[in-house]
C-alpha positions as CSV (number, residue, x, y, z in Angstrom):
1,M,-65.8,59.3,-17.8
2,G,-62.4,58.3,-19.1
3,V,-63.8,55.1,-20.5
4,I,-66.7,56.9,-22.2
5,R,-64.3,59.4,-23.8
6,F,-62.2,56.5,-25.0
7,H,-65.2,54.8,-26.6
8,V,-66.3,58.1,-28.3
9,H,-62.8,58.6,-29.7
10,I,-62.7,55.0,-31.1
11,L,-66.1,55.5,-32.7
12,R,-64.8,58.7,-34.4
13,I,-61.8,57.1,-36.1
14,I,-63.6,53.9,-37.3
15,P,-65.2,54.3,-40.7
16,G,-68.7,53.5,-42.0
17,W,-70.5,50.3,-41.1
18,E,-67.7,49.1,-38.8
19,R,-68.6,52.1,-36.5
20,F,-72.2,51.0,-36.4
21,F,-71.3,47.4,-35.4
22,L,-68.9,48.6,-32.7
23,L,-71.7,50.8,-31.4
24,L,-73.9,47.7,-31.1
25,V,-71.1,46.1,-29.0
26,L,-70.7,49.0,-26.7
27,S,-74.5,49.7,-26.2
28,A,-75.9,46.2,-25.8
29,N,-76.3,45.3,-22.2
30,A,-77.9,41.9,-22.8
31,F,-78.8,39.6,-25.6
32,G,-82.4,39.2,-26.6
33,A,-84.7,36.4,-25.6
34,G,-84.7,32.9,-27.0
35,L,-87.5,30.8,-28.5
36,D,-89.1,29.7,-25.1
37,R,-91.7,32.5,-25.2
38,Y,-92.9,31.3,-28.6
39,S,-92.6,27.6,-28.1
40,Q,-96.1,27.0,-29.5
41,L,-94.9,28.2,-32.9
42,V,-91.7,26.1,-33.0
43,M,-92.2,23.2,-35.4
44,S,-90.2,19.9,-35.6
45,D,-90.8,16.3,-36.6
46,S,-91.6,14.0,-33.8
47,G,-90.4,10.4,-33.5
48,A,-87.2,8.7,-34.7
49,N,-88.4,8.1,-38.2
50,P,-88.9,11.2,-40.4
51,R,-92.1,11.5,-42.4
52,N,-92.1,11.3,-46.2
53,G,-92.0,14.6,-47.9
54,V,-89.8,17.7,-48.0
55,R,-87.8,18.2,-44.8
56,V,-86.6,21.7,-43.8
57,T,-83.7,22.1,-41.4
58,Y,-82.7,25.5,-40.0
59,L,-78.9,26.0,-40.0
60,G,-78.9,29.4,-38.4
61,T,-78.9,33.0,-39.7
62,N,-80.6,32.6,-43.1
63,G,-79.2,29.1,-43.7
64,Y,-81.5,26.1,-44.6
65,Q,-81.3,22.6,-45.8
66,F,-84.1,21.1,-47.9
67,E,-84.2,17.3,-48.2
68,F,-86.3,15.1,-50.4
69,K,-85.5,11.3,-50.4
70,N,-81.8,11.1,-50.9
71,H,-81.2,14.6,-52.2
72,A,-80.5,17.9,-50.4
73,L,-80.3,21.6,-51.3
74,L,-78.7,24.3,-49.1
75,V,-79.4,28.0,-49.0
76,D,-76.9,30.5,-47.4
77,P,-75.1,27.9,-45.2
78,Y,-73.1,29.9,-42.6
79,F,-71.7,28.3,-39.5
80,S,-68.6,30.3,-38.5
81,R,-70.5,33.0,-36.6
82,V,-67.7,35.6,-36.8
83,D,-67.8,37.7,-33.6
84,I,-69.2,41.3,-33.8
85,L,-66.0,42.9,-32.6
86,S,-63.9,41.5,-35.5
87,V,-66.5,43.0,-37.9
88,A,-66.6,46.3,-36.0
89,L,-62.8,46.7,-36.0
90,G,-62.5,45.8,-39.7
91,A,-60.3,42.8,-38.9
92,R,-59.7,40.0,-41.3
93,I,-62.4,37.4,-40.9
94,Q,-62.2,33.8,-42.0
95,P,-64.2,30.6,-41.8
96,N,-64.1,28.7,-38.5
97,S,-63.2,25.1,-39.5
98,S,-64.2,23.6,-36.2
99,R,-67.7,25.1,-36.2
100,I,-68.2,24.2,-39.8
101,A,-67.3,20.6,-39.2
102,D,-69.6,20.4,-36.1
103,S,-72.6,21.9,-38.0
104,M,-72.0,19.8,-41.1
105,R,-72.7,16.7,-39.1
106,H,-76.4,17.7,-39.4
107,L,-76.3,17.8,-43.2
108,A,-77.5,15.1,-45.5
109,P,-74.9,12.8,-47.1
110,K,-75.6,14.1,-50.6
111,V,-76.0,17.8,-51.3
112,D,-76.9,18.6,-54.9
113,G,-76.5,22.4,-54.8
114,I,-76.0,25.6,-52.7
115,L,-78.0,28.7,-53.4
116,V,-76.8,32.0,-52.1
117,T,-79.0,35.1,-51.8
118,H,-76.2,37.7,-51.7
119,G,-72.6,38.2,-50.9
120,H,-72.4,39.4,-47.3
121,F,-70.1,37.3,-45.1
122,D,-73.0,35.9,-43.1
123,H,-74.3,34.2,-46.2
124,L,-71.2,33.4,-48.3
125,L,-68.2,33.2,-46.1
126,D,-68.4,29.4,-45.4
127,V,-69.6,28.4,-48.9
128,P,-66.2,27.6,-50.4
129,I,-65.4,25.1,-47.6
130,V,-68.9,23.6,-47.7
131,M,-68.5,23.2,-51.4
132,S,-65.2,21.4,-51.0
133,K,-66.7,18.9,-48.6
134,T,-70.0,18.3,-50.4
135,H,-68.9,18.9,-54.1
136,A,-72.2,20.7,-54.4
137,R,-72.9,23.1,-57.3
138,L,-73.0,26.8,-56.3
139,I,-75.8,29.0,-57.8
140,A,-75.5,32.7,-57.0
141,S,-75.2,36.2,-58.5
142,G,-72.1,37.0,-60.6
143,S,-70.6,39.1,-57.8
144,S,-71.1,36.4,-55.2
145,I,-69.5,33.8,-57.6
146,D,-66.5,36.1,-58.0
147,L,-66.2,36.5,-54.2
148,A,-66.5,32.7,-53.6
149,K,-63.9,31.9,-56.2
150,R,-61.4,34.4,-54.7
151,A,-62.1,32.8,-51.4
152,G,-61.3,29.3,-52.7
153,A,-64.4,28.0,-54.5
154,S,-63.5,25.9,-57.6
155,S,-66.5,27.1,-59.7
156,G,-70.0,28.6,-59.7
157,D,-73.0,29.1,-61.8
158,A,-73.8,32.8,-62.1
159,V,-77.5,33.6,-62.4
160,T,-79.8,36.6,-62.6
161,A,-83.5,37.1,-62.0
162,G,-85.6,35.1,-64.5
163,D,-83.2,32.2,-64.8
164,V,-84.3,28.6,-64.1
165,R,-82.0,25.8,-63.0
166,R,-82.7,22.1,-62.5
167,I,-80.4,20.1,-60.2
168,G,-81.5,16.5,-59.6
169,P,-85.2,16.6,-58.6
170,W,-85.0,20.3,-57.7
171,K,-86.4,23.0,-60.0
172,I,-85.1,26.5,-59.0
173,R,-86.5,29.8,-60.3
174,V,-84.3,32.8,-59.7
175,L,-86.2,35.9,-58.7
176,A,-85.4,39.6,-58.1
177,A,-84.9,40.7,-54.5
178,S,-83.7,43.7,-52.5
179,H,-81.7,44.0,-49.3
180,D,-82.9,45.7,-46.2
181,R,-81.6,49.2,-45.5
182,L,-80.1,50.4,-42.3
183,F,-80.3,54.1,-41.7
184,G,-81.3,54.4,-45.3
185,K,-78.4,52.5,-46.8
186,V,-77.7,48.8,-47.6
187,P,-74.6,47.7,-45.6
188,F,-71.5,47.0,-47.8
189,D,-73.7,47.8,-50.8
190,Q,-71.2,47.7,-53.6
191,T,-72.1,45.6,-56.6
192,A,-68.6,44.3,-57.0
193,S,-65.5,44.0,-54.7
194,Q,-63.1,46.9,-54.8
195,H,-60.0,44.7,-55.2
196,S,-59.0,41.4,-56.9
197,G,-57.5,39.5,-54.0
198,P,-59.1,37.2,-51.5
199,P,-61.8,39.0,-49.4
200,Q,-60.5,39.8,-45.9
201,P,-62.6,42.2,-43.7
202,A,-66.4,42.0,-43.6
203,A,-66.6,45.0,-45.9
204,D,-64.9,43.0,-48.7
205,W,-68.0,40.7,-48.7
206,V,-70.1,43.1,-50.7
207,C,-73.9,42.7,-51.1
208,G,-73.9,42.5,-54.9
209,E,-77.2,41.7,-56.6
210,P,-79.7,40.3,-54.0
211,L,-81.7,37.2,-55.2
212,A,-84.7,35.2,-54.1
213,F,-85.5,31.7,-55.1
214,L,-88.6,29.6,-55.7
215,I,-87.8,26.0,-55.1
216,E,-90.2,23.4,-56.6
217,I,-90.0,19.8,-55.4
218,N,-92.4,16.9,-54.9
219,G,-95.3,19.1,-56.0
220,Q,-94.5,21.6,-53.3
221,R,-93.2,25.2,-53.6
222,I,-90.9,27.0,-51.3
223,Y,-90.1,30.7,-51.6
224,I,-87.0,32.0,-49.8
225,D,-85.2,35.4,-49.6
226,S,-83.0,37.0,-46.9
227,G,-85.1,40.2,-46.4
228,G,-86.0,43.2,-48.5
229,T,-88.0,46.3,-49.0
230,T,-91.5,47.2,-50.1
231,E,-90.1,48.4,-53.5
232,V,-89.3,44.8,-54.5
233,L,-92.0,42.3,-53.6
234,P,-92.3,38.6,-54.6
235,P,-94.1,38.3,-57.9
236,A,-97.8,37.4,-57.5
237,R,-97.5,35.0,-60.5
238,I,-95.6,32.4,-58.3
239,A,-98.4,32.1,-55.8
240,P,-99.6,30.1,-54.0
241,V,-96.6,28.6,-52.2
242,D,-96.5,26.0,-49.4
243,L,-93.8,27.7,-47.4
244,A,-92.5,31.3,-47.5
245,I,-89.2,31.9,-45.8
246,L,-88.9,35.7,-45.4
247,G,-85.9,37.4,-44.0
248,M,-86.8,39.6,-41.0
249,A,-83.6,41.0,-39.6
250,L,-84.3,44.7,-40.0
251,P,-87.2,47.2,-40.0
252,D,-87.4,47.3,-43.8
253,S,-88.3,43.6,-43.9
254,R,-91.0,44.0,-41.2
255,K,-92.6,46.8,-43.2
256,R,-93.0,44.7,-46.3
257,L,-94.1,41.5,-44.4
258,R,-97.9,41.8,-45.0
259,A,-97.5,42.8,-48.7
260,A,-95.1,39.9,-49.3
261,V,-97.4,37.4,-47.7
262,D,-100.4,38.7,-49.5
263,R,-98.5,38.3,-52.8
264,L,-97.3,34.7,-52.0
265,R,-100.5,33.4,-50.4
266,A,-98.4,31.1,-48.4
267,K,-99.7,28.2,-46.3
268,Y,-96.8,28.5,-43.9
269,V,-94.7,31.6,-43.2
270,L,-91.3,31.2,-41.6
271,P,-89.6,34.5,-40.5
272,S,-85.9,34.1,-41.0
273,H,-82.5,35.8,-40.3
274,Q,-83.8,36.7,-36.8
275,D,-81.2,35.1,-34.6
276,D,-78.0,36.8,-33.3
277,F,-75.7,35.6,-36.0
278,F,-72.6,36.8,-34.1
279,A,-73.3,34.3,-31.3
280,P,-72.3,30.6,-31.7
281,V,-75.1,28.2,-32.3
282,E,-74.1,25.9,-29.4
283,G,-75.4,28.7,-27.1
284,G,-78.9,28.2,-28.5
285,F,-81.2,30.5,-30.5
286,V,-81.2,34.1,-29.4
287,F,-83.1,36.8,-31.2
288,G,-80.8,39.5,-32.7
289,K,-80.5,43.0,-31.2
290,L,-82.4,44.7,-34.1
291,T,-85.1,42.1,-34.6
292,D,-88.7,42.5,-33.3
293,F,-90.5,39.2,-33.5
294,G,-93.4,40.6,-31.4
295,T,-94.2,43.0,-34.3
296,V,-93.8,40.2,-36.8
297,A,-96.2,37.9,-35.0
298,R,-98.9,40.5,-34.2
299,P,-100.9,40.5,-37.5
300,F,-100.9,36.6,-37.4
301,Q,-102.2,36.6,-33.8
302,R,-104.9,39.1,-34.8
303,H,-105.9,36.8,-37.7
304,E,-105.1,39.7,-40.1
305,I,-103.0,37.3,-42.2
306,N,-104.4,33.9,-43.3
307,S,-101.2,31.9,-43.1
308,H,-99.7,29.7,-40.4
309,L,-96.8,31.5,-38.6
310,I,-94.0,29.1,-37.6
311,L,-90.5,29.1,-36.2
312,L,-87.7,26.5,-36.4
313,D,-84.9,25.9,-34.0
314,Y,-81.3,25.0,-35.0
315,F,-80.9,21.6,-36.6
316,R,-84.4,20.3,-35.7
317,P,-85.9,19.1,-39.0
318,W,-89.6,19.7,-39.9
319,T,-91.4,18.1,-42.8
320,I,-93.8,20.4,-44.7
321,P,-97.3,18.9,-44.5
């Protein structure tokens, strides 16, 4: 009973979202299952020689690499996998250089650009280091650019919904998006950081303006976001798309899944941001504590959605047919 009273006392004195993350630490008895149960949905290229076309590599969390010929584009590259206790206690978090180096061995030699959907640490924390090693151009919201610069990034291209950017062979349309709510509120939902120094605890990595992207390359169209709500759906005018990567970390995202897929008329649907992003990737894919892939898969299994549901494992490329 003394241990329980201690935990309750700690929860009372820890503010806001840090309290919620600590509650996850204290209440979780075991991690979720891995991909084995859904192995029939896991796609990857077979054989030593990759096929011609646009290759997609899952980097973990909501991170992706898209490759075409000798060009690559990254979205939300995050490799450090900060532990949940550091987030819960409001400790200073920083990139893990060793994990970044290990993961970057899977990246293409030439990276043209880095797209960031919003400013939370699990999307933006590692970007300044990845930029310094790849010399890639950063495209993100103004608040995310500000955070990245204060964390060491040399530059950035601030965009808003409606903007279009061309980098090498890539055409990128910037689209409006929203962020999932947790208990009715977006975590760390400020539109700008509350101080001018380098971001330190997770709470400094504020959401800012969430963005989605339509990436056009080699006659194929890829939509990607990191989650959202039913209030802000992908625009029907961009349909159809070859691949829709839809964040599915929280209940809000699962509620809008069918409406988003109907809007996009996607050939393939890849649910994203479902792994436990506090666990190192070397331990293998594990579903996050708040995800529910069974609910995500059900309308596809019942043939209520006319798209192919797929999954990707860490660092195993798949070429879009």
